[in-house]
Every structure is written in structure tokens, then in C-alpha cells.
C-alpha positions in Angstrom: -7.0 13.9 11.4 -8.9 13.0 8.3 -12.6 13.0 8.8 -14.7 10.6 6.5 -16.7 13.7 5.5 -14.1 15.9 4.3 -13.6 16.3 0.6 -10.3 15.4 -1.1 -8.2 17.0 -3.9 -5.4 14.9 -5.0 -2.1 16.5 -6.3 -0.6 14.4 -8.9 1.1 17.1 -11.6 2.3 14.9 -14.6 1.9 11.6 -12.7 -1.5 10.8 -13.1 -0.3 8.0 -15.9 2.9 6.9 -14.1 4.2 4.7 -11.7 5.0 7.7 -9.4 1.5 8.3 -8.7 0.8 5.3 -6.6 -0.1 7.1 -3.7 -3.1 8.9 -5.7 -3.9 5.7 -7.2 -4.5 4.3 -3.4 -6.4 6.8 -2.4 -8.7 6.6 -5.1 -8.9 2.8 -4.8 -9.4 2.8 -1.2 -10.6 6.0 0.6 -14.3 6.5 1.9 -14.0 10.4 1.3 -15.2 12.1 -1.4 -12.4 13.2 -4.0 -13.6 15.9 -5.8 -10.9 16.2 -8.4 -7.4 15.3 -9.2 -4.9 18.2 -10.0 -2.7 17.4 -13.1 -2.2 20.1 -15.5 -0.8 17.6 -18.4 -4.4 16.0 -18.4 -6.7 18.8 -17.2 -9.9 18.7 -19.0 -10.2 14.9 -18.9 -11.3 12.5 -16.2 -9.2 9.6 -14.4 -10.7 7.0 -16.2 -10.2 8.6 -19.8 -6.1 9.0 -18.8 -5.3 5.6 -17.3 -6.7 2.2 -16.3 -8.3 3.2 -13.1 -12.2 3.3 -13.3 -12.8 6.7 -11.7 -14.7 9.4 -13.7 -12.9 11.8 -11.4 -12.4 15.4 -13.2 -8.9 16.3 -13.7 -8.2 20.1 -13.2 -5.1 22.1 -13.7 -4.8 24.0 -10.6 -5.1 24.1 -6.8 -7.8 27.0 -7.6 -9.7 25.1 -9.5 -9.9 22.4 -6.7 -10.8 25.0 -4.0 -13.8 26.0 -6.5 -14.8 22.4 -6.5 -15.0 22.2 -2.6 -12.0 20.3 -1.9 -11.4 20.6 1.7 -8.0 18.5 1.8 -5.2 18.0 -0.4 -3.5 14.8 -0.6 0.0 14.8 -2.3 -0.5 11.7 -4.7 2.6 11.5 -6.2 5.8 10.0 -4.9 9.1 11.4 -6.5 12.3 9.5 -6.4 13.9 9.8 -3.1 10.4 10.6 -1.4 11.2 14.2 -1.4 9.2 17.6 -1.7 10.3 19.3 -4.9 10.9 23.0 -4.5 8.4 23.5 -7.2 5.9 22.2 -5.3 6.0 24.8 -2.5 4.1 27.2 -4.3 1.2 25.0 -5.1 1.0 23.6 -1.4 1.1 27.3 -0.1 -1.8 28.1 -2.1 -3.8 25.2 -1.1 -3.2 26.6 2.4 -4.2 30.0 1.7 -7.4 28.5 0.0 -8.4 26.9 3.2 -7.2 23.3 2.4 -5.2 20.9 4.9 -2.8 18.8 3.9 -1.8 14.7 3.5 1.8 13.9 3.1 2.8 10.9 2.4 6.9 11.9 1.6 9.7 11.6 4.1 10.0 15.7 4.0 7.8 17.3 6.9 5.3 19.5 6.0 4.7 20.8 9.0 8.1 22.1 9.1 7.8 24.2 5.8 4.3 25.4 6.2 2.9 24.8 9.6 3.2 28.1 10.5 1.2 29.2 8.0 -1.9 27.2 9.3 -5.2 28.9 10.4 -7.7 27.7 13.0 -9.0 24.4 12.2 -6.2 23.2 9.5 -3.3 20.6 9.8 -0.9 18.8 8.0 -0.8 15.2 8.6 2.7 14.3 7.9 2.1 10.5 7.2 5.6 9.2 7.3 6.7 10.8 10.9 7.0 7.6 13.1 4.6 8.3 16.0 6.7 6.4 18.7 9.7 4.7 19.7 8.8 0.9 19.7 11.0 -2.0 22.1 13.0 -4.2 20.7 10.6 -7.1 19.3 10.5 -10.2 21.3 8.5 -12.7 18.8 5.2 -11.9 21.2 3.2 -12.6 17.9 4.4 -16.0 17.4 2.2 -16.8 20.9 -1.3 -15.5 19.1 -3.8 -18.0 17.9 -4.7 -16.1 15.1 -4.1 -16.1 11.5 -1.3 -13.1 10.4 -1.5 -13.0 6.7 1.4 -11.2 5.2 1.8 -9.8 1.7 5.3 -10.6 0.1 6.6 -9.9 -3.8 9.0 -10.3 -6.2 9.2 -6.6 -6.6 8.5 -3.2 -4.8 5.7 -1.6 -6.1 3.9 -4.7 -7.4 0.6 -4.5 -5.8 1.3 -5.8 -1.9 -1.4 -3.1 -0.6 -4.0 -3.2 -2.9 -4.2 -7.5 -2.8 -4.2 -7.0 0.8 -6.8 -4.6 1.1 -9.2 -6.5 -1.7 -8.6 -9.7 0.2 -9.3 -8.2 3.6 -12.4 -6.1 2.3 -13.6 -9.5 0.7 -13.9 -11.0 3.9 -15.0 -8.1 5.7 -18.0 -7.8 3.5 -18.8 -11.6 2.9 -17.8 -13.1 6.4 -18.7 -10.3 8.9 -18.6 -13.0 11.5 -14.5 -13.1 10.9 -13.2 -10.5 12.7 -10.5 -9.1 10.5 -7.8 -6.4 10.9 -5.2 -4.8 8.2 -2.0 -3.4 9.6 -0.9 -0.4 7.2 3.0 0.1 7.0 3.1 2.6 4.2 2.0 6.1 4.0 -1.0 5.0 1.4 -2.3 2.3 3.7 -2.2 4.3 6.3 -3.9 7.4 4.8 -7.0 5.0 3.6 -7.3 3.2 6.9 -6.0 6.1 9.1 -3.8 3.9 11.2 -0.5 2.1 10.9 3.2 2.8 10.9 5.7 4.2 8.4 7.9 1.2 8.4 10.5 2.7 6.2 10.8 6.0 8.9 11.9 3.6 11.5 15.7 3.0 12.6 16.4 -0.6 11.4 16.8 -1.8 15.1 13.2 -0.8 15.8 11.4 -1.5 12.4 10.6 -5.3 14.0 9.4 -3.6 17.4 7.4 -1.3 15.4 5.4 -4.3 13.5 5.3 -6.3 16.3 3.6 -3.2 18.2 0.8 -2.7 15.9 0.3 -6.4 15.0 -0.2 -7.2 18.8 -2.6 -4.0 19.0 -4.7 -6.3 16.7 -4.2 -9.7 18.6 -8.1 -10.2 19.2 -8.6 -10.5 15.5 -9.2 -13.7 14.0 -7.2 -12.7 10.7 -4.8 -10.0 10.8 -3.5 -8.7 7.5 -0.2 -7.0 7.3 0.9 -4.7 4.5 4.2 -5.7 2.8 6.8 -3.6 1.8 9.9 -4.1 -0.5 11.0 -7.7 -1.5 13.8 -10.1 -0.3 15.0 -9.9 -3.7 15.6 -6.2 -3.9 19.0 -5.3 -3.1 17.9 -2.0 -1.8 15.4 -3.5 0.8 15.4 -4.8 4.2 11.7 -4.3 5.1 10.4 -7.8 4.5 12.6 -9.2 7.3 11.3 -6.7 9.5 7.7 -7.7 8.8 8.6 -11.0 8.9 10.0 -11.0 12.3 7.7 -8.7 13.7 4.3 -10.3 12.6 5.3 -14.2 13.2 3.6 -14.4 10.1 1.5 -17.8 9.7 0.4 -17.3 6.2 1.9 -15.3 2.9 0.6 -14.3 -0.4 3.1 -14.0 -2.8 2.6 -10.9 -5.3 4.0 -10.8 -8.7 3.1 -9.1 -12.3 2.7 -11.6 -15.0 5.3 -11.7 -17.4 8.0 -9.8 -15.3 11.4 -11.6 -15.4 13.6 -8.8 -13.8 13.2 -6.0 -11.4 12.2 -2.7 -12.8 15.2 -1.1 -10.9 17.9 -2.4 -11.0 17.1 -4.2 -14.2 20.0 -6.6 -13.9 18.5 -8.7 -11.0 17.0 -11.4 -12.5 13.6 -12.8 -10.7 14.2 -16.6 -9.7 11.8 -19.3 -10.6 8.6 -18.7 -8.6 8.5 -21.9 -6.6 12.1 -21.3 -5.3 11.3 -17.9 -4.2 8.1 -18.7 -2.9 10.4 -21.5 -0.6 13.1 -18.7 0.5 10.2 -16.8 1.8 8.9 -19.4 3.7 12.0 -20.6 5.0 13.1 -17.1 6.2 9.7 -16.3 7.4 9.7 -19.1 9.9 13.7 -19.4 10.3 14.0 -23.1 9.2 11.4 -23.8 11.8 12.7 -22.0 14.6 9.5 -19.6 14.7 6.1 -20.2 13.6 5.8 -22.0 9.9 4.6 -19.5 7.6 2.8 -21.3 4.4 1.9 -19.4 1.3 -1.2 -19.8 0.6 -1.8 -18.2 -2.9 -0.1 -15.7 -5.4 -1.9 -12.4 -6.0 -1.0 -11.8 -9.9 -1.0 -8.2 -11.5 -2.2 -8.9 -15.1 -2.9 -5.2 -15.9 -0.4 -5.6 -19.0 -2.2 -8.4 -20.6 -5.5 -8.7 -22.2 -8.3 -10.7 -20.5 -8.0 -14.0 -21.9 -4.3 -13.7 -21.8 -4.4 -13.2 -18.3 -6.6 -16.1 -17.7 -4.2 -18.3 -19.3 -1.2 -16.9 -17.6 -3.4 -17.8 -14.1 -4.0 -20.8 -15.3 -0.1 -21.6 -16.3 0.9 -20.4 -12.8 -1.6 -22.6 -10.9 -0.1 -25.9 -13.1 3.2 -24.8 -12.0 3.1 -23.8 -8.3 0.2 -25.9 -7.3 -1.3 -22.8 -5.7 -4.3 -20.9 -6.2 -3.3 -17.8 -8.2 -5.7 -14.8 -9.1 -5.6 -11.1 -9.9 -8.0 -9.6 -7.1 -8.3 -6.4 -8.8 -9.5 -7.6 -12.2 -11.3 -10.9 -11.4 -11.9 -10.7 -7.6 -10.6 -11.7 -4.4 -12.9 -14.4 -3.4 -10.3 -17.5 -4.8 -7.5 -16.2 -2.4 -9.8 -14.9 0.5 -11.6 -18.5 0.4 -8.5 -20.2 1.3 -8.1 -18.4 4.7 -12.1 -18.9 5.6 -12.8 -22.4 4.6 
């Protein structure tokens, strides 16, 4: 639905500097579309790079009307409230966006087509990214028969940078080794929005989740390297997504994603993160079912060092390399080449 030439506004009310804004952050980082503004009345008058860590001089405005004045054609919901529901106080600005002629991109569980579809004019549309487009067959480990590399991003926690790491490494190979055919399989609302395709994994029933992953992986069967966007974590008590990704993709390679200095999950805070080498081994054993399916190896660690100064970040990367014997890199801060070359050498 979203065309590359359409101008975007990202709705991030009161979340431009919070973890709940990751949808907007991902769109800013990876979308090919021109982003004319971000809507957040709390930070209106500033630019994105003045508010947080993202290096984008995108203006921040206070209202949908100001976004329309800047030429926005599509409003992207850039905030993910707890539970993934559309708050009632968002209804007026969303209705106003439609009145201003904008289309909507929605990554939340609620259907905006159900709420606002009847109000659309000709040429307008609502893309409910998190609505499954098909019912897959039960997975049959078909991907295990492929001769390519299937790289699954896994992590020690949710919202720790799995999509970002995957897209950065995918982009590095695409830009530096164009002879290698690569694909990125998006499995969450941000990845789907910025790539234009994929599956909203957390919207599929449990019995269908593995089959959904298998379906989209098989659609890229002719690629030399397939990157599969990770979701959740084997460690998190509220997530089963990683196992579905492992089974559906029959991954050959894993990239472990971790935040430097993190020793407990963010929520629930009482769950301790085990030694990284032990957790890596657990992921490898489960991915391969102790050797019964495709053997998966961990090729490296994508380390989020955003909370550290540069020298401390480099020291932590070196320390973790010594601890694990694996290449470690912050692919956003220092580039994706170190991990990408492990796949292409």
C-alpha cells in the first residue's frame, strides 16, 4: 500500500524519547520514504536529533494539522503502548488525519479499518500491518532442505535490537557484495512497514506460527542468504516467538543480540540473564533440536552499547570477544562489516 514517493509523518505523542517509540525509530532509520515531521507536542519546536540519540534533523510538530501543512500524505503510528492497543485519546488526531487526506499505517493489534475505514475518501487507505494476510499450513521443516544460509536474529530480551541488527547486516552485504543475493524476512510490524512485506508473527495462532515463518522463508528460497527478523527471547517468560522462528526457518546461523551491562530482563525485572556463553549454547541446541534438525551456529554477537561512552563501548566489545571467542560489534555505532563478513568470507 505504501508507495516509496509518499511523504510520511510519524505520530509519537509523548514517546519520542521512550522505548515505546521503537516503531517510529525503526521507520526513521530504515524507511525509504521522505519523513516530513514527527508529531509530539511535548517536544514540538525541536528536531529529532535534539531530543534523543537518533541522528535525524527531522522537525517535531505539535499536531496533525501542522503535519498536513508540511505535506504529509501518510500518518504512521510510531508508538506502541503497552498491550499494543490504540488508546481512546488517539481517535481524534487519527480522525483529523483522515480529514486532512492522509492514509494511515498502523502497527498495533487493533484494526483501524474497523474504527475508521468508513470515513476514508477515494485514494485513501489504512494499512493494518499486524493483521495476518493468510492462514499457513502446519510447518514441515521444508527450509531444512535448502542449500542457502538462513540467519536468525535471537536475543537475551525483547526490544533489544534484533530487527535493527538484522537490517544493518543485510544492508551492508547488499551494498558491499551485490553479487550475493540476500533477502530480509520481516516478522514484526516495523520490519513489515519498512520493507513492505513479511508476517506479523505475534498475530498468528500458536499452531500456525511456525508455518507462517516457513512460508515466507520458502518464498525467498532462491536467495544465498536469508535474514530472519527475530522476536522475543527464549529467556522471557512471556514470549514463545523465538521457537516458532527457529522451527519455521530451520536456521543455519544465529546472531545473538544483547545490551551491554544488562544482567536482568527489563520486565519482569527478577529474571536474571544467564552467562552469555550458556545462553548461546541453549539457543544453538534448541535451534538444531540437539542435532535432529539443521545444525545452527552462532556467528557473532550484536551488542547494543548505546548506554556507554565510546571508549567504554569498545572495551566491552573486546571483553565480550575474549569471553565468548566470537566476533562482537555494535552494528549501529561502529558498522556491520565485522559480522557481515563472517557470512561472506
